C-alpha positions in Angstrom: 44.9 92.5 53.2 47.5 95.2 52.6 48.4 98.6 53.8 47.4 100.3 50.6 46.4 103.9 51.2 42.6 104.5 51.0 41.2 106.9 48.5 39.3 108.8 51.2 37.7 108.5 54.6 35.5 105.4 55.1 31.8 105.9 54.5 30.6 102.7 56.2 31.8 99.9 58.4 33.2 97.1 56.2 34.6 93.6 56.4 38.0 94.8 57.8 36.2 96.4 60.7 34.4 93.1 61.4 37.8 91.4 61.4 39.1 93.8 64.0 36.1 93.1 66.3 36.5 89.3 65.8 40.2 89.2 66.6 39.6 91.4 69.7 36.7 89.2 70.8 38.9 86.1 71.0 41.5 88.0 73.0 39.0 89.6 75.5 37.2 86.2 75.8 40.5 84.7 77.0 41.0 87.5 79.5 37.4 87.3 80.6 37.9 83.7 81.7 40.3 84.9 84.3 38.0 87.4 86.0 36.2 85.1 88.5 39.0 82.7 88.9 42.0 84.9 89.9 40.5 86.2 93.2 39.5 82.7 94.3 42.9 81.3 93.2 44.8 83.9 95.2 42.5 83.5 98.3 42.0 79.7 98.2 45.3 78.3 96.7 47.8 81.0 97.5 46.2 81.9 100.8 46.1 85.7 100.2 43.7 88.3 101.6 41.9 91.3 100.1 45.1 93.3 99.7 46.9 90.4 97.9 43.9 89.9 95.6 44.1 93.6 94.8 47.8 93.4 94.0 47.5 90.4 91.7 44.5 91.8 89.8 45.9 95.3 89.7 49.4 94.3 88.5 48.0 93.7 85.0 46.9 97.4 84.8 50.1 98.8 86.3 52.3 97.3 83.5 49.7 98.2 80.9 49.8 101.8 82.0 53.6 101.8 81.9 53.6 100.5 78.3 50.8 102.5 76.8 52.9 105.5 75.6 55.6 103.3 74.1 53.2 101.1 72.2 51.2 104.1 71.1 54.2 105.7 69.5 55.3 102.3 68.1 51.9 101.9 66.4 52.2 105.3 64.8 55.7 104.4 63.4 55.4 100.7 62.6 51.7 100.1 62.1 48.8 98.8 64.2 49.1 95.1 63.1 52.4 94.6 64.9 50.8 95.7 68.2 47.8 93.3 67.9 49.9 90.2 66.9 52.7 90.7 69.4 50.3 91.8 72.3 48.0 88.7 71.9 51.1 86.5 71.8 52.7 87.9 74.9 49.4 87.8 76.8 48.7 84.2 75.8 52.1 82.9 76.7 52.2 84.7 80.0 48.9 83.3 81.2 50.4 79.8 81.0 52.8 81.0 83.8 50.0 81.7 86.2 50.2 78.1 87.5 53.7 78.4 88.7 54.0 78.5 92.5 54.0 81.7 94.6 52.4 85.1 94.7 55.5 86.8 93.4 55.4 84.6 90.3 51.8 85.2 89.4 52.3 89.0 89.9 55.2 88.9 87.4 53.1 87.0 84.9 50.3 89.5 85.4 52.7 92.3 84.6 53.6 90.5 81.3 49.9 90.0 80.5 49.3 93.7 81.1 52.1 94.6 78.7 50.4 92.5 76.0 47.1 94.1 76.8 48.6 97.5 76.2 49.6 96.6 72.7 46.4 94.7 71.8 44.0 97.4 72.9 45.9 100.3 71.3 46.4 98.5 68.0 42.9 97.2 67.7 41.1 100.4 69.0 43.2 102.6 66.7 42.5 100.4 63.7 38.8 100.5 64.4 38.9 104.3 64.5 41.0 104.4 61.3 38.2 102.3 59.6 35.3 104.4 61.0 33.5 107.2 59.2 34.5 110.5 60.8 31.0 111.5 61.9 30.3 108.1 63.5 33.3 107.7 65.8 31.1 107.2 68.9 29.3 104.4 67.1 32.6 102.9 66.1 33.7 102.9 69.7 30.4 101.3 70.8 30.7 98.6 68.1 34.4 97.9 68.9 33.5 97.5 72.6 31.2 94.6 71.6 34.4 92.5 71.5 35.4 93.6 75.0 32.0 93.0 76.6 31.4 89.8 74.8 34.5 88.5 76.6 33.2 89.9 79.9 29.7 88.3 79.3 30.8 84.9 78.1 34.2 84.6 79.7 33.4 84.6 83.5 30.8 81.8 83.4 33.0 79.7 81.2 36.0 80.4 83.4 34.0 79.6 86.6 32.7 76.3 85.1 36.1 75.2 83.9 37.6 76.1 87.3 35.0 74.1 89.3 35.2 71.1 87.0 38.8 71.0 85.8 40.8 73.4 88.0 42.7 76.6 87.6 45.4 75.2 85.4 42.9 74.3 82.7 41.5 77.8 82.9 45.0 79.2 82.2 45.4 76.9 79.2 42.1 77.7 77.6 42.7 81.4 78.1 46.1 81.2 76.5 44.7 79.4 73.4 42.0 82.1 72.9 44.6 84.9 73.1 46.7 83.1 70.5 43.7 82.7 68.2 43.4 86.5 68.4 47.0 86.8 67.4 46.5 84.6 64.3 43.5 86.6 63.2 45.5 89.8 63.8 48.0 88.8 61.1 45.3 89.6 58.6 44.9 93.2 59.9 46.0 96.0 57.5 49.3 97.4 58.6 47.9 100.9 57.8 44.2 101.3 57.3 44.6 104.7 55.6 48.2 104.4 54.4 51.3 105.4 56.3 50.8 108.8 58.1 52.7 111.8 56.8 55.9 112.3 58.6 56.1 115.4 60.9 59.1 117.5 59.9 60.6 119.9 62.5 58.0 119.3 65.1 58.7 118.9 68.9 59.5 115.5 70.3 56.4 113.7 71.4 55.5 113.9 75.1 54.8 110.9 77.2 51.2 111.9 77.5 49.3 113.2 74.5 47.6 116.5 75.3 44.4 115.6 73.4 43.7 112.8 75.9 44.4 114.5 79.2 41.1 115.9 80.2 38.9 113.1 79.0 41.4 110.6 80.4 41.1 112.0 83.9 37.3 111.8 83.8 37.6 108.2 82.5 40.0 107.4 85.3 37.6 108.6 88.0 34.6 106.9 86.4 36.4 103.6 85.7 37.6 103.2 89.3 34.3 101.4 90.0 35.2 98.6 87.6 38.4 97.9 89.6 36.2 97.2 92.6 33.6 95.4 90.6 36.0 93.0 88.9 38.2 92.4 92.0 35.6 92.0 94.8 32.2 91.0 93.3 33.3 87.3 93.2 34.0 87.4 97.0 31.1 89.6 97.8 28.7 87.3 95.9 29.9 84.4 98.0 29.4 86.4 101.2 25.8 87.4 100.4 24.8 83.8 99.5 25.0 83.7 95.7 26.2 80.5 94.1 28.9 82.1 92.0 29.5 85.5 90.5 29.2 84.4 86.9 25.5 85.5 86.5 26.3 89.0 87.8 29.1 89.4 85.2 26.8 88.1 82.5 24.1 90.6 83.6 26.7 93.5 83.6 28.0 92.6 80.2 24.6 91.9 78.5 23.3 95.3 79.6 26.4 97.1 78.3 26.3 95.1 75.0 22.5 95.8 74.6 22.9 99.5 75.1 26.0 99.7 72.8 24.4 97.7 70.0 20.8 99.1 70.1 21.9 102.6 71.1 25.2 102.7 69.3 24.5 106.2 68.0 23.5 107.6 71.4 27.0 108.9 72.3 27.1 110.8 69.0 23.6 112.3 69.6 24.2 113.2 73.3 27.6 114.8 72.5 30.8 115.1 74.6 29.1 117.0 77.5 25.8 115.3 78.2 26.9 111.8 77.4 29.6 111.5 80.1 27.4 113.4 82.7 24.6 110.9 82.3 27.0 108.0 82.4 28.7 109.1 85.5 25.4 109.9 87.3 24.2 106.3 86.6 27.5 104.8 87.8 27.4 106.8 91.0 23.9 105.7 91.8 24.6 102.0 90.9 27.7 101.8 93.1 26.0 103.6 96.0 23.2 101.0 95.9 25.7 98.2 95.6 27.4 99.3 98.7 24.2 100.0 100.7 22.0 97.0 99.8 23.8 93.8 100.8 21.6 91.1 99.3 21.4 89.2 96.0 18.5 91.4 94.9 20.6 94.5 95.7 23.6 93.3 93.8 21.5 92.5 90.7 19.6 95.8 90.8 22.7 97.9 91.4 24.6 96.1 88.7 21.9 97.0 86.2 22.1 100.7 87.0 25.9 100.7 87.1 26.2 98.8 83.8 23.9 101.3 82.1 26.3 104.1 83.0 29.4 102.1 82.0 27.8 101.5 78.6 27.8 105.3 77.8 31.0 106.6 79.3 33.7 105.2 77.1 31.9 105.8 73.7 31.1 109.4 74.8 34.7 110.3 75.8 36.6 108.3 73.1 35.6 110.4 70.1 36.9 113.6 71.8 40.4 112.1 71.9 40.3 110.9 68.2 38.8 114.0 66.8 41.4 116.2 68.6 44.6 114.4 67.7 46.3 114.6 64.3 46.1 111.3 62.3 49.8 110.7 62.6 49.5 110.8 66.4 46.3 108.8 66.8 47.8 105.7 68.4 49.7 107.9 70.8 46.5 109.8 71.8 44.5 106.6 72.2 47.3 105.0 74.2 47.3 108.0 76.6 43.5 107.8 77.0 43.6 104.1 77.8 46.5 104.7 80.1 44.2 106.5 82.4 41.9 103.4 82.5 45.0 101.3 83.4 45.8 103.7 86.3 42.3 103.5 87.5 42.5 99.7 87.6 46.0 99.4 89.0 45.7 102.0 91.7 42.0 101.3 92.1 42.6 97.7 92.9 45.3 98.6 95.5 43.3 101.4 97.1 40.0 99.5 97.1 41.8 96.4 98.4 43.0 98.5 101.3 39.4 99.7 101.9 38.2 96.1 101.9 40.9 95.2 104.4 39.8 98.1 106.7 36.0 97.6 106.2 34.5 95.1 103.7 33.5 94.9 100.0 30.6 97.3 100.5 33.0 100.0 101.6 35.0 99.6 98.4 31.8 100.0 96.3 30.9 103.2 98.2 34.4 104.6 97.7 34.2 103.9 94.0 30.9 105.6 93.8 32.4 108.7 95.4 35.1 108.7 92.7 32.4 108.5 89.9 30.7 111.5 91.6 34.0 113.4 91.5 34.3 112.6 87.8 30.8 114.0 87.2 31.7 117.2 89.0 35.0 117.6 87.1 33.4 117.0 83.7 30.5 119.4 84.5 32.9 122.2 85.4 35.4 121.7 82.6 35.7 123.8 79.5 36.5 121.3 76.7 38.8 122.4 73.8 37.0 123.3 70.6 39.9 122.7 68.2 42.3 119.9 67.5 45.8 119.7 69.1 48.3 120.9 66.4 50.8 118.4 65.2 53.6 120.8 64.5 55.0 121.6 61.1 54.4 119.0 58.4 55.8 118.5 55.0 53.8 120.3 52.3 52.4 118.0 49.5 53.8 118.4 46.1 52.0 120.8 43.7 49.0 119.0 42.2 49.0 116.2 44.7 45.6 115.4 46.2 45.0 116.7 49.7 45.1 113.9 52.3 41.8 113.6 54.1 41.9 114.6 57.8 39.6 114.5 60.7 41.5 117.2 62.5 40.0 120.6 63.4 36.6 122.1 63.9 34.5 122.4 67.0 33.4 119.5 69.1 30.0 118.2 68.2 
């Protein structure tokens, strides 16, 4: 595949879009293997408590957040393929270092994995939007997220089985191989799905945070705090309430999200940018409240179903707002800013909720996360969302007679 400019906006999802989903699926499967293993490894092998678990799990998100803006601008200048290949490689190699002794070492390796994650997600998510028809961006976000949640669905039970039968070091090796397969597939990505963006002439220097992503990013951050608690403490919570492993809970969570996003892929486009996030945040709040109040296997499975239903709608409902209100030549930067808010929610969320667990228990962390989702609902309900795209600044005028470059910028929100 090449970076040859397209003749116009895509009208359907093609083979290149499937390749993006496939490469991402291998990467996120590798990351998914780690989810149930890391908390147990920190607690049982490194003899850490709730706060140490939060630090190790959250370090990944901290470095990803720090790198988002840089990799976003890099993707706009050098192409998306570079981000995916280099990010998968860095993540895959860093996971091999998890087996080195000491909490400090594993935190350092998690920081490197997070840097790789920043590049992979921005590169793959931007390419998926580049290849999507303009009026179906919510559907594109839903379909791309199949890769993420396939990893969450399949990865944890595989990781748990490998951990119990072959130990943590084998989990690290398998995870690394899967990430590197994602890198190999990423070499077939187009460098530019729509051709190199037009250069901005005389515009202001780009800011660290892209304006188009600020308001939806804050709502995402509040809503995603729940996943920080879910990923970090459900494995330990499941053990405490008598479940034989947390793998089935993660499978339930991911299968529900996948089912909603496959069967109802057009739902975010139909609900629009106001109703979609409000419904999602309401479901998340209810699910986390039940999770914190009903301490039993039945309560965990029931609350996970409600919570996952909300998660399935939030990201696809907010994501098109960012893409539609950022100029094409700044798309990676805007997506990077949006995903940075998710990183902040996971990094700070793991630390804050870890402190809540240390002071109370896992149920207290779930209730605190539910309160954050409720705050996100309140903020989104009261916000006035912009109706027009963020301007890019002055751009070079095409030569007389040259065809106009298609653009998704401008116009009111749907």
